LUMLUM-102041 format. One line per field, with one value per atom (N, C-alpha, C, O): residue number from 1; residue in one letter; atom name; x, y, z. Coordinates in Angstrom, 1 decimal. Example, Ala and Ser with C-alpha at 12.3 -4.5 7.8 and 13.67 -1.06 7.14 Angstrom:
% residues 2
pos <- (1 / 1 / 1 / 1 / 2 / 2 / 2 / 2)
code <- (A / A / A / A / S / S / S / S)
site <- (N / CA / C / O / N / CA / C / O)
east <- (13.2 / 12.3 / 13.2 / 14.2 / 12.8 / 13.7 / 12.9 / 13.4)
north <- (-5.7 / -4.5 / -3.3 / -3.3 / -2.2 / -1.1 / 0.0 / 1.1)
up <- (7.8 / 7.8 / 7.8 / 8.5 / 7.1 / 7.1 / 7.9 / 8.0)
% end
This chain:
% residues 115
pos <- (1 / 1 / 1 / 1 / 2 / 2 / 2 / 2 / 3 / 3 / 3 / 3 / 4 / 4 / 4 / 4 / 5 / 5 / 5 / 5 / 6 / 6 / 6 / 6 / 7 / 7 / 7 / 7 / 8 / 8 / 8 / 8 / 9 / 9 / 9 / 9 / 10 / 10 / 10 / 10 / 11 / 11 / 11 / 11 / 12 / 12 / 12 / 12 / 13 / 13 / 13 / 13 / 14 / 14 / 14 / 14 / 15 / 15 / 15 / 15 / 16 / 16 / 16 / 16 / 17 / 17 / 17 / 17 / 18 / 18 / 18 / 18 / 19 / 19 / 19 / 19 / 20 / 20 / 20 / 20 / 21 / 21 / 21 / 21 / 22 / 22 / 22 / 22 / 23 / 23 / 23 / 23 / 24 / 24 / 24 / 24 / 25 / 25 / 25 / 25 / 26 / 26 / 26 / 26 / 27 / 27 / 27 / 27 / 28 / 28 / 28 / 28 / 29 / 29 / 29 / 29 / 30 / 30 / 30 / 30 / 31 / 31 / 31 / 31 / 32 / 32 / 32 / 32 / 33 / 33 / 33 / 33 / 34 / 34 / 34 / 34 / 35 / 35 / 35 / 35 / 36 / 36 / 36 / 36 / 37 / 37 / 37 / 37 / 38 / 38 / 38 / 38 / 39 / 39 / 39 / 39 / 40 / 40 / 40 / 40 / 41 / 41 / 41 / 41 / 42 / 42 / 42 / 42 / 43 / 43 / 43 / 43 / 44 / 44 / 44 / 44 / 45 / 45 / 45 / 45 / 46 / 46 / 46 / 46 / 47 / 47 / 47 / 47 / 48 / 48 / 48 / 48 / 49 / 49 / 49 / 49 / 50 / 50 / 50 / 50 / 51 / 51 / 51 / 51 / 52 / 52 / 52 / 52 / 53 / 53 / 53 / 53 / 54 / 54 / 54 / 54 / 55 / 55 / 55 / 55 / 56 / 56 / 56 / 56 / 57 / 57 / 57 / 57 / 58 / 58 / 58 / 58 / 59 / 59 / 59 / 59 / 60 / 60 / 60 / 60 / 61 / 61 / 61 / 61 / 62 / 62 / 62 / 62 / 63 / 63 / 63 / 63 / 64 / 64 / 64 / 64 / 65 / 65 / 65 / 65 / 66 / 66 / 66 / 66 / 67 / 67 / 67 / 67 / 68 / 68 / 68 / 68 / 69 / 69 / 69 / 69 / 70 / 70 / 70 / 70 / 71 / 71 / 71 / 71 / 72 / 72 / 72 / 72 / 73 / 73 / 73 / 73 / 74 / 74 / 74 / 74 / 75 / 75 / 75 / 75 / 76 / 76 / 76 / 76 / 77 / 77 / 77 / 77 / 78 / 78 / 78 / 78 / 79 / 79 / 79 / 79 / 80 / 80 / 80 / 80 / 81 / 81 / 81 / 81 / 82 / 82 / 82 / 82 / 83 / 83 / 83 / 83 / 84 / 84 / 84 / 84 / 85 / 85 / 85 / 85 / 86 / 86 / 86 / 86 / 87 / 87 / 87 / 87 / 88 / 88 / 88 / 88 / 89 / 89 / 89 / 89 / 90 / 90 / 90 / 90 / 91 / 91 / 91 / 91 / 92 / 92 / 92 / 92 / 93 / 93 / 93 / 93 / 94 / 94 / 94 / 94 / 95 / 95 / 95 / 95 / 96 / 96 / 96 / 96 / 97 / 97 / 97 / 97 / 98 / 98 / 98 / 98 / 99 / 99 / 99 / 99 / 100 / 100 / 100 / 100 / 101 / 101 / 101 / 101 / 102 / 102 / 102 / 102 / 103 / 103 / 103 / 103 / 104 / 104 / 104 / 104 / 105 / 105 / 105 / 105 / 106 / 106 / 106 / 106 / 107 / 107 / 107 / 107 / 108 / 108 / 108 / 108 / 109 / 109 / 109 / 109 / 110 / 110 / 110 / 110 / 111 / 111 / 111 / 111 / 112 / 112 / 112 / 112 / 113 / 113 / 113 / 113 / 114 / 114 / 114 / 114 / 115 / 115 / 115 / 115)
code <- (X / X / X / X / X / X / X / X / X / X / X / X / X / X / X / X / X / X / X / X / X / X / X / X / X / X / X / X / X / X / X / X / X / X / X / X / X / X / X / X / X / X / X / X / X / X / X / X / X / X / X / X / X / X / X / X / X / X / X / X / X / X / X / X / X / X / X / X / X / X / X / X / X / X / X / X / X / X / X / X / X / X / X / X / X / X / X / X / X / X / X / X / X / X / X / X / X / X / X / X / X / X / X / X / X / X / X / X / X / X / X / X / X / X / X / X / X / X / X / X / X / X / X / X / X / X / X / X / X / X / X / X / X / X / X / X / X / X / X / X / X / X / X / X / X / X / X / X / X / X / X / X / X / X / X / X / X / X / X / X / X / X / X / X / X / X / X / X / X / X / X / X / X / X / X / X / X / X / X / X / X / X / X / X / X / X / X / X / X / X / X / X / X / X / X / X / X / X / X / X / X / X / X / X / X / X / X / X / X / X / X / X / X / X / X / X / X / X / X / X / X / X / X / X / X / X / X / X / X / X / X / X / X / X / X / X / X / X / X / X / X / X / X / X / X / X / X / X / X / X / X / X / X / X / X / X / X / X / X / X / X / X / X / X / X / X / X / X / X / X / X / X / X / X / X / X / X / X / X / X / X / X / X / X / X / X / X / X / X / X / X / X / X / X / X / X / X / X / X / X / X / X / X / X / X / X / X / X / X / X / X / X / X / X / X / X / X / X / X / X / X / X / X / X / X / X / X / X / X / X / X / X / X / X / X / X / X / X / X / X / X / X / X / X / X / X / X / X / X / X / X / X / X / X / X / X / X / X / X / X / X / X / X / X / X / X / X / X / X / X / X / X / X / X / X / X / X / X / X / X / X / X / X / X / X / X / X / X / X / X / X / X / X / X / X / X / X / X / X / X / X / X / X / X / X / X / X / X / X / X / X / X / X / X / X / X / X / X / X / X / X / X / X / X / X / X / X / X / X / X / X / X / X / X / X / X / X / X / X / X / X / X / X / X / X / X / X / X / X / X / X / X / X / X / X / X / X / X / X / X)
site <- (N / CA / C / O / N / CA / C / O / N / CA / C / O / N / CA / C / O / N / CA / C / O / N / CA / C / O / N / CA / C / O / N / CA / C / O / N / CA / C / O / N / CA / C / O / N / CA / C / O / N / CA / C / O / N / CA / C / O / N / CA / C / O / N / CA / C / O / N / CA / C / O / N / CA / C / O / N / CA / C / O / N / CA / C / O / N / CA / C / O / N / CA / C / O / N / CA / C / O / N / CA / C / O / N / CA / C / O / N / CA / C / O / N / CA / C / O / N / CA / C / O / N / CA / C / O / N / CA / C / O / N / CA / C / O / N / CA / C / O / N / CA / C / O / N / CA / C / O / N / CA / C / O / N / CA / C / O / N / CA / C / O / N / CA / C / O / N / CA / C / O / N / CA / C / O / N / CA / C / O / N / CA / C / O / N / CA / C / O / N / CA / C / O / N / CA / C / O / N / CA / C / O / N / CA / C / O / N / CA / C / O / N / CA / C / O / N / CA / C / O / N / CA / C / O / N / CA / C / O / N / CA / C / O / N / CA / C / O / N / CA / C / O / N / CA / C / O / N / CA / C / O / N / CA / C / O / N / CA / C / O / N / CA / C / O / N / CA / C / O / N / CA / C / O / N / CA / C / O / N / CA / C / O / N / CA / C / O / N / CA / C / O / N / CA / C / O / N / CA / C / O / N / CA / C / O / N / CA / C / O / N / CA / C / O / N / CA / C / O / N / CA / C / O / N / CA / C / O / N / CA / C / O / N / CA / C / O / N / CA / C / O / N / CA / C / O / N / CA / C / O / N / CA / C / O / N / CA / C / O / N / CA / C / O / N / CA / C / O / N / CA / C / O / N / CA / C / O / N / CA / C / O / N / CA / C / O / N / CA / C / O / N / CA / C / O / N / CA / C / O / N / CA / C / O / N / CA / C / O / N / CA / C / O / N / CA / C / O / N / CA / C / O / N / CA / C / O / N / CA / C / O / N / CA / C / O / N / CA / C / O / N / CA / C / O / N / CA / C / O / N / CA / C / O / N / CA / C / O / N / CA / C / O / N / CA / C / O / N / CA / C / O / N / CA / C / O / N / CA / C / O / N / CA / C / O / N / CA / C / O / N / CA / C / O / N / CA / C / O / N / CA / C / O / N / CA / C / O / N / CA / C / O / N / CA / C / O)
east <- (-65.4 / -65.8 / -64.9 / -64.5 / -64.8 / -64.2 / -62.7 / -62.0 / -62.2 / -60.7 / -60.4 / -59.4 / -61.3 / -61.1 / -61.2 / -60.4 / -62.2 / -62.2 / -61.0 / -60.5 / -60.5 / -59.3 / -58.1 / -57.4 / -57.9 / -56.9 / -57.0 / -56.0 / -58.2 / -58.5 / -58.1 / -57.5 / -58.4 / -58.0 / -56.6 / -56.1 / -55.9 / -54.4 / -53.8 / -52.9 / -54.4 / -53.8 / -54.0 / -53.0 / -55.1 / -55.4 / -54.4 / -53.9 / -54.2 / -53.3 / -51.8 / -51.1 / -51.4 / -50.0 / -49.9 / -49.0 / -50.9 / -51.0 / -50.8 / -50.0 / -51.6 / -51.5 / -50.3 / -49.8 / -49.6 / -48.3 / -47.3 / -46.5 / -47.3 / -46.5 / -46.7 / -45.7 / -47.9 / -48.2 / -47.6 / -46.9 / -47.8 / -47.2 / -45.7 / -45.2 / -45.0 / -43.5 / -43.1 / -42.2 / -43.8 / -43.4 / -43.5 / -42.6 / -44.6 / -44.7 / -43.8 / -43.1 / -43.7 / -42.7 / -41.3 / -40.6 / -40.8 / -39.5 / -39.5 / -38.5 / -40.5 / -40.5 / -40.5 / -39.7 / -41.3 / -41.2 / -39.9 / -39.5 / -39.3 / -38.0 / -36.9 / -36.2 / -36.9 / -35.9 / -36.1 / -35.1 / -37.3 / -37.5 / -37.0 / -36.4 / -37.2 / -36.8 / -35.2 / -34.5 / -34.7 / -33.1 / -32.5 / -31.4 / -33.2 / -32.8 / -32.8 / -31.9 / -33.7 / -33.8 / -32.7 / -32.1 / -32.4 / -31.4 / -29.9 / -29.1 / -29.7 / -28.4 / -28.2 / -27.1 / -29.3 / -29.2 / -29.1 / -29.0 / -29.1 / -29.0 / -29.6 / -30.0 / -29.8 / -30.2 / -29.2 / -28.0 / -29.5 / -28.5 / -27.9 / -28.6 / -26.6 / -26.1 / -26.4 / -26.9 / -26.1 / -26.4 / -25.6 / -26.2 / -24.4 / -23.6 / -24.3 / -24.4 / -24.7 / -25.5 / -26.8 / -27.2 / -27.5 / -28.6 / -28.4 / -29.1 / -27.2 / -26.9 / -26.7 / -27.2 / -25.7 / -25.5 / -26.6 / -26.7 / -27.4 / -28.7 / -29.6 / -30.2 / -29.6 / -30.5 / -29.8 / -30.5 / -28.5 / -27.9 / -26.9 / -26.2 / -26.9 / -25.9 / -26.0 / -24.9 / -27.1 / -27.2 / -26.6 / -25.8 / -26.9 / -26.4 / -24.9 / -24.2 / -24.3 / -22.8 / -22.2 / -21.1 / -22.7 / -22.2 / -22.2 / -21.2 / -23.3 / -23.4 / -22.4 / -21.6 / -22.4 / -21.6 / -20.2 / -19.4 / -19.8 / -18.3 / -17.8 / -16.6 / -18.7 / -18.4 / -17.8 / -16.8 / -18.4 / -18.0 / -18.7 / -19.6 / -18.1 / -18.7 / -19.1 / -18.3 / -20.3 / -20.7 / -19.9 / -19.2 / -20.0 / -19.3 / -19.7 / -18.8 / -20.9 / -21.5 / -21.0 / -20.8 / -21.0 / -20.5 / -18.9 / -18.5 / -18.2 / -16.8 / -16.6 / -15.6 / -17.4 / -17.2 / -17.6 / -16.8 / -18.6 / -18.9 / -17.8 / -17.5 / -17.3 / -16.1 / -15.1 / -14.5 / -14.6 / -13.5 / -13.7 / -12.8 / -14.9 / -15.3 / -15.2 / -14.5 / -15.8 / -15.6 / -14.1 / -13.7 / -13.3 / -11.9 / -11.2 / -10.2 / -11.5 / -10.9 / -11.2 / -10.3 / -12.5 / -12.8 / -12.0 / -11.4 / -12.0 / -11.2 / -9.8 / -9.2 / -9.1 / -7.7 / -7.5 / -6.5 / -8.3 / -8.2 / -8.3 / -7.6 / -9.1 / -9.3 / -8.0 / -7.5 / -7.5 / -6.3 / -5.1 / -4.2 / -5.2 / -3.9 / -4.0 / -3.0 / -5.1 / -5.2 / -4.7 / -3.9 / -5.1 / -4.6 / -3.1 / -2.4 / -2.6 / -1.0 / -0.4 / 0.7 / -0.9 / -0.3 / -0.3 / 0.7 / -1.5 / -1.6 / -0.5 / 0.1 / -0.4 / 0.6 / 2.0 / 2.9 / 2.2 / 3.6 / 3.9 / 5.1 / 3.0 / 3.2 / 3.3 / 4.1 / 2.6 / 2.8 / 4.2 / 4.9 / 4.6 / 5.9 / 7.1 / 8.1 / 6.8 / 7.8 / 7.8 / 8.9 / 6.7 / 6.7 / 7.4 / 8.2 / 7.0 / 7.5 / 9.0 / 9.8 / 9.5 / 11.1 / 11.7 / 12.8 / 11.0 / 11.7 / 11.6 / 12.6 / 10.6 / 10.6 / 11.7 / 12.3 / 11.8 / 12.7 / 14.1 / 15.0 / 14.3 / 15.8 / 16.0 / 17.0 / 14.9 / 15.1 / 15.4 / 16.3 / 14.7 / 15.0 / 16.4 / 17.1 / 16.8 / 18.2 / 19.2 / 20.3 / 18.8 / 19.8 / 19.9 / 21.0 / 18.8 / 18.8 / 19.5 / 20.3 / 19.3 / 20.0 / 21.5 / 22.3 / 21.8 / 23.3 / 23.9 / 25.0 / 23.2 / 23.6 / 23.7 / 24.6 / 22.8 / 22.8 / 24.0 / 24.6 / 24.3 / 25.3 / 26.7 / 27.6 / 26.7 / 28.0 / 28.1 / 29.2 / 27.0 / 27.1 / 27.5 / 28.4 / 27.0 / 27.4 / 28.7 / 29.4 / 29.4 / 30.7 / 31.5 / 32.6 / 31.2 / 31.9 / 32.0 / 32.9 / 31.2 / 31.2 / 32.1 / 32.3)
north <- (49.7 / 49.4 / 47.9 / 47.6 / 47.0 / 45.8 / 46.0 / 45.4 / 47.0 / 47.4 / 47.9 / 47.5 / 48.6 / 49.0 / 47.8 / 47.7 / 46.9 / 45.8 / 44.9 / 44.3 / 44.8 / 44.0 / 44.6 / 43.9 / 45.8 / 46.7 / 46.6 / 46.6 / 46.6 / 46.5 / 45.1 / 45.0 / 44.1 / 42.7 / 42.5 / 41.9 / 43.1 / 43.0 / 43.6 / 43.1 / 44.9 / 45.8 / 44.9 / 44.9 / 44.3 / 43.5 / 42.3 / 42.0 / 41.7 / 40.5 / 41.0 / 40.4 / 42.1 / 42.7 / 43.0 / 42.5 / 43.8 / 44.1 / 42.7 / 42.7 / 41.8 / 40.4 / 39.8 / 39.2 / 39.8 / 39.2 / 40.0 / 39.4 / 41.3 / 42.2 / 41.9 / 41.6 / 41.9 / 41.6 / 40.2 / 40.0 / 39.1 / 37.8 / 37.8 / 37.3 / 38.5 / 38.5 / 39.3 / 39.0 / 40.4 / 41.2 / 40.2 / 40.1 / 39.5 / 38.7 / 37.5 / 37.1 / 37.0 / 36.0 / 36.4 / 35.7 / 37.5 / 38.0 / 38.2 / 37.8 / 38.9 / 39.2 / 37.9 / 37.8 / 36.9 / 35.7 / 34.9 / 34.3 / 35.0 / 34.4 / 35.1 / 34.4 / 36.4 / 37.2 / 37.0 / 37.0 / 36.8 / 36.5 / 35.2 / 35.0 / 34.1 / 32.8 / 32.8 / 32.0 / 33.5 / 33.6 / 34.4 / 34.1 / 35.3 / 36.1 / 35.2 / 35.3 / 34.4 / 33.4 / 32.4 / 32.0 / 32.0 / 31.1 / 31.6 / 30.9 / 32.8 / 33.3 / 34.3 / 34.6 / 34.6 / 35.5 / 36.9 / 37.7 / 37.3 / 38.7 / 38.8 / 37.7 / 40.0 / 40.2 / 39.6 / 40.0 / 38.7 / 38.2 / 39.1 / 39.9 / 38.9 / 39.9 / 39.3 / 38.2 / 40.1 / 39.7 / 38.5 / 37.7 / 38.3 / 37.0 / 35.9 / 34.8 / 36.0 / 34.8 / 34.5 / 33.3 / 35.6 / 35.3 / 34.6 / 33.7 / 35.0 / 34.4 / 33.0 / 32.2 / 32.7 / 31.2 / 30.4 / 29.2 / 31.1 / 30.3 / 29.9 / 28.8 / 30.8 / 30.6 / 29.6 / 28.7 / 29.7 / 28.9 / 27.9 / 27.4 / 27.5 / 26.6 / 25.3 / 24.8 / 24.7 / 23.4 / 23.5 / 22.7 / 24.6 / 24.7 / 24.9 / 24.4 / 25.5 / 25.7 / 24.4 / 24.1 / 23.6 / 22.3 / 21.4 / 20.7 / 21.4 / 20.6 / 21.0 / 20.2 / 22.3 / 22.8 / 22.7 / 22.4 / 22.9 / 22.9 / 21.6 / 21.4 / 20.6 / 19.1 / 19.0 / 18.4 / 19.7 / 19.7 / 18.5 / 18.0 / 18.2 / 17.1 / 17.6 / 18.4 / 17.2 / 17.4 / 16.8 / 15.9 / 17.3 / 16.7 / 15.3 / 14.5 / 15.0 / 13.7 / 12.7 / 11.6 / 13.2 / 12.3 / 12.0 / 10.9 / 13.0 / 12.8 / 11.8 / 11.0 / 11.8 / 11.0 / 9.6 / 8.6 / 9.4 / 8.0 / 7.5 / 6.3 / 8.4 / 8.0 / 7.5 / 6.4 / 8.3 / 7.9 / 6.6 / 5.8 / 6.4 / 5.2 / 4.0 / 3.0 / 4.2 / 3.1 / 2.8 / 1.6 / 3.9 / 3.7 / 3.1 / 2.4 / 3.3 / 2.7 / 1.1 / 0.3 / 0.9 / -0.6 / -1.3 / -2.3 / -0.6 / -1.2 / -1.3 / -2.4 / -0.4 / -0.4 / -1.5 / -2.2 / -1.7 / -2.7 / -4.1 / -5.0 / -4.3 / -5.5 / -5.7 / -6.9 / -4.7 / -4.8 / -5.2 / -6.0 / -4.5 / -4.8 / -6.3 / -7.0 / -6.8 / -8.3 / -9.1 / -10.0 / -8.7 / -9.6 / -9.3 / -10.3 / -8.1 / -8.0 / -8.8 / -9.3 / -9.0 / -9.8 / -11.3 / -12.0 / -11.8 / -13.1 / -13.3 / -14.4 / -12.3 / -12.5 / -12.5 / -13.2 / -11.8 / -11.8 / -13.1 / -13.6 / -13.7 / -14.9 / -16.1 / -17.0 / -16.0 / -17.0 / -16.7 / -17.6 / -15.5 / -15.3 / -15.9 / -16.4 / -15.8 / -16.4 / -17.8 / -18.4 / -18.4 / -19.9 / -20.3 / -21.2 / -19.6 / -19.9 / -19.6 / -20.3 / -18.6 / -18.3 / -19.5 / -19.9 / -20.1 / -21.3 / -22.5 / -23.2 / -22.7 / -23.9 / -23.7 / -24.7 / -22.5 / -22.1 / -22.4 / -22.8 / -22.1 / -22.2 / -23.8 / -24.3 / -24.5 / -26.0 / -26.5 / -27.4 / -26.1 / -26.6 / -26.3 / -27.0 / -25.0 / -24.6 / -25.4 / -25.7 / -25.9 / -26.7 / -28.0 / -28.6 / -28.6 / -29.9 / -29.9 / -30.8 / -28.8 / -28.6 / -28.7 / -29.4 / -27.9 / -27.8 / -29.1 / -29.4 / -30.0 / -31.3 / -32.2 / -32.9 / -32.1 / -32.9 / -32.5 / -33.4 / -31.3 / -30.8 / -31.2 / -31.6 / -31.2 / -31.7 / -33.2 / -33.7 / -34.0 / -35.4 / -35.7 / -36.6 / -35.0 / -35.1 / -34.8 / -35.7 / -33.9 / -33.5 / -34.6 / -34.9 / -35.2 / -36.2 / -37.6 / -38.4 / -37.8 / -39.0 / -38.9 / -39.8)
up <- (-3.6 / -2.3 / -2.0 / -0.9 / -3.1 / -2.9 / -2.6 / -1.8 / -3.3 / -3.2 / -1.8 / -1.2 / -1.2 / 0.2 / 1.2 / 2.1 / 1.0 / 1.8 / 1.7 / 2.7 / 0.4 / 0.3 / 1.0 / 1.7 / 0.8 / 1.5 / 3.0 / 3.7 / 3.5 / 4.9 / 5.4 / 6.5 / 4.7 / 5.1 / 5.1 / 6.0 / 4.1 / 4.0 / 5.1 / 5.7 / 5.5 / 6.5 / 7.8 / 8.6 / 8.1 / 9.3 / 9.4 / 10.5 / 8.3 / 8.3 / 8.6 / 9.4 / 8.0 / 8.3 / 9.8 / 10.5 / 10.2 / 11.7 / 12.6 / 13.5 / 12.3 / 13.1 / 13.1 / 14.1 / 11.8 / 11.6 / 12.4 / 13.1 / 12.4 / 13.3 / 14.7 / 15.4 / 15.3 / 16.6 / 16.9 / 18.0 / 16.1 / 16.3 / 16.6 / 17.5 / 15.6 / 15.6 / 16.9 / 17.6 / 17.3 / 18.4 / 19.6 / 20.4 / 19.9 / 21.0 / 20.9 / 21.9 / 19.8 / 19.7 / 20.2 / 20.9 / 19.7 / 19.9 / 21.5 / 22.2 / 22.0 / 23.4 / 24.3 / 25.2 / 23.9 / 24.7 / 24.6 / 25.5 / 23.5 / 23.1 / 23.9 / 24.6 / 24.0 / 24.8 / 26.2 / 26.9 / 26.6 / 28.1 / 28.5 / 29.5 / 27.6 / 28.0 / 27.8 / 28.6 / 26.9 / 26.9 / 28.0 / 28.4 / 28.5 / 29.7 / 30.9 / 31.8 / 31.0 / 32.1 / 31.9 / 32.8 / 30.7 / 30.4 / 30.7 / 31.2 / 30.3 / 30.4 / 31.8 / 32.1 / 32.4 / 33.6 / 33.3 / 34.2 / 32.0 / 31.6 / 30.3 / 29.7 / 29.8 / 28.4 / 27.4 / 27.4 / 26.6 / 25.7 / 24.6 / 24.1 / 24.4 / 23.4 / 22.0 / 21.8 / 21.0 / 19.7 / 19.3 / 18.5 / 19.8 / 19.5 / 20.1 / 19.5 / 21.4 / 22.1 / 21.3 / 21.1 / 20.8 / 20.0 / 18.8 / 18.4 / 18.1 / 16.9 / 17.0 / 16.3 / 18.0 / 18.2 / 18.7 / 18.4 / 19.4 / 20.0 / 18.6 / 18.5 / 17.7 / 16.5 / 15.6 / 15.0 / 15.4 / 14.3 / 14.8 / 14.0 / 16.0 / 16.6 / 15.9 / 15.4 / 15.7 / 15.1 / 13.6 / 13.1 / 12.9 / 11.5 / 11.6 / 10.6 / 12.5 / 12.6 / 13.0 / 12.4 / 13.8 / 14.1 / 12.9 / 12.7 / 12.2 / 11.0 / 9.9 / 9.3 / 9.6 / 8.5 / 8.7 / 7.8 / 9.9 / 10.3 / 10.7 / 10.9 / 10.7 / 11.0 / 12.4 / 12.6 / 13.3 / 14.6 / 15.4 / 14.9 / 16.6 / 17.4 / 18.6 / 19.3 / 19.1 / 20.4 / 21.5 / 21.2 / 22.7 / 23.8 / 24.1 / 24.3 / 24.1 / 24.4 / 23.3 / 23.5 / 22.0 / 21.0 / 21.1 / 20.7 / 21.6 / 21.7 / 22.9 / 22.8 / 24.0 / 25.1 / 24.6 / 25.0 / 23.8 / 23.3 / 22.4 / 22.5 / 21.6 / 20.8 / 21.6 / 21.3 / 22.7 / 23.4 / 24.3 / 24.5 / 24.7 / 25.4 / 24.4 / 24.7 / 23.2 / 22.2 / 21.8 / 21.6 / 21.8 / 21.4 / 22.6 / 22.3 / 23.8 / 25.0 / 24.9 / 25.2 / 24.6 / 24.6 / 23.5 / 23.6 / 22.3 / 21.1 / 21.5 / 21.2 / 22.2 / 22.5 / 23.5 / 23.3 / 24.6 / 25.5 / 24.8 / 25.2 / 23.9 / 23.1 / 22.3 / 22.2 / 21.7 / 20.9 / 21.8 / 21.5 / 23.0 / 23.9 / 24.2 / 24.3 / 24.5 / 24.9 / 23.6 / 23.7 / 22.5 / 21.3 / 21.2 / 20.9 / 21.4 / 21.3 / 22.3 / 22.1 / 23.5 / 24.6 / 24.2 / 24.3 / 23.6 / 23.0 / 22.0 / 22.0 / 21.0 / 19.9 / 20.5 / 19.9 / 21.5 / 22.2 / 22.7 / 22.5 / 23.4 / 24.1 / 22.8 / 23.0 / 21.9 / 20.7 / 20.1 / 19.8 / 20.0 / 19.4 / 20.2 / 19.6 / 21.5 / 22.4 / 22.3 / 22.3 / 22.1 / 21.9 / 20.5 / 20.4 / 19.5 / 18.1 / 18.2 / 17.6 / 18.9 / 19.0 / 19.7 / 19.3 / 20.7 / 21.4 / 20.5 / 20.5 / 19.7 / 18.8 / 17.6 / 17.1 / 17.2 / 16.1 / 16.7 / 15.9 / 17.9 / 18.6 / 18.6 / 18.3 / 19.0 / 19.1 / 17.6 / 17.5 / 16.7 / 15.3 / 14.8 / 14.1 / 15.2 / 14.8 / 15.6 / 15.1 / 16.8 / 17.5 / 16.9 / 16.8 / 16.5 / 15.8 / 14.5 / 14.2 / 13.8 / 12.5 / 12.8 / 12.2 / 13.7 / 14.1 / 14.5 / 14.1 / 15.3 / 15.7 / 14.5 / 14.4 / 13.5 / 12.4 / 11.5 / 11.0 / 11.3 / 10.5 / 11.2 / 10.4 / 12.5 / 13.2 / 13.0 / 12.8 / 13.1 / 13.0 / 11.4 / 11.2 / 10.5 / 9.0 / 8.9 / 8.2 / 9.4 / 9.3 / 9.8 / 9.2 / 10.9 / 11.6 / 10.7 / 10.9 / 9.8 / 9.1 / 8.0 / 7.2)
% end
C-alpha cells in the first residue's frame, strides 16, 4: 500500500511539474510574441535565452558601453589635444631661445677670431 502511495505522490509531482513547464512556456511565448510582433523563430528564442552568455563568452560590447567608451575617448583626446598645443607653443619658445643662444655663440666665435 505504501508503494502505491509513493508512486501516486511521484506521479502527482511529475504532472504538476509538467503543468508548470507547459504554462511557463506558454506565457513566455505569449510575451515574446508581443515583443517581436509574431511567433518567434527558434533562432530568436535561442538568442533571447542565451544572449547574456553570448555577450560574455564572446567578449562583445553592448551599444551603451561603446557609446560611453567613445565619449570617454573623446574627452581624453580633447585633453591631449590641449596638451599638444601647449607643447607646440613651448617648443616654439625653446626654438627661439636656442636660436638666440646660437647667435650669441656665433658672435663670440667671430669676436674670438678677430683677436
